[in-house]
Legacy VTK file of the C-alpha trace (Angstrom):
# vtk DataFile Version 3.0
C-alpha trace
ASCII
DATASET POLYDATA
POINTS 57 float
64.251 177.583 147.010
66.377 176.365 149.902
65.190 172.748 149.655
66.145 172.504 145.986
69.578 173.923 146.747
70.043 171.383 149.544
68.983 168.559 147.198
71.596 169.679 144.651
74.277 169.836 147.346
73.395 166.386 148.645
73.254 165.034 145.090
76.764 166.277 144.482
78.021 164.650 147.679
76.201 161.439 146.678
77.984 161.421 143.297
81.354 162.048 144.974
80.763 159.140 147.329
79.810 156.958 144.382
83.140 157.768 142.706
85.040 157.122 145.934
83.282 153.765 146.326
84.207 152.814 142.764
87.830 153.784 143.364
87.952 151.757 146.578
86.335 148.759 144.872
88.926 148.860 142.081
91.869 148.896 144.474
93.768 145.596 144.720
93.569 145.632 148.526
90.042 146.919 149.010
89.296 147.971 152.610
85.971 146.302 153.408
85.343 148.381 156.524
85.936 151.643 154.685
83.741 150.451 151.802
80.847 149.602 154.139
81.051 153.023 155.804
81.112 154.807 152.438
78.050 152.841 151.317
76.243 153.704 154.568
76.991 157.393 154.036
75.752 157.182 150.446
72.525 155.497 151.574
71.923 158.172 154.241
72.362 160.875 151.619
69.968 159.106 149.255
67.348 158.818 151.997
67.727 162.496 152.880
67.415 163.497 149.213
64.263 161.396 148.815
62.778 162.904 151.971
63.410 166.430 150.727
61.965 165.626 147.305
58.833 164.275 148.957
58.430 167.574 150.812
58.510 169.451 147.490
55.535 167.515 146.095
LINES 1 58
57 0 1 2 3 4 5 6 7 8 9 10 11 12 13 14 15 16 17 18 19 20 21 22 23 24 25 26 27 28 29 30 31 32 33 34 35 36 37 38 39 40 41 42 43 44 45 46 47 48 49 50 51 52 53 54 55 56
């Protein structure tokens, strides 16, 4: 189903963002602006995933 495929794609992007956030957090000179934007993107993906999952049920 197309929705399930989209959820998997978004989940993968969410995981990649999570790794990128961790890498940025571990840097000695962490860029706060970049970190906030990455977290916003991750939250948007999570909200989209939850919305799609709700449509499946």
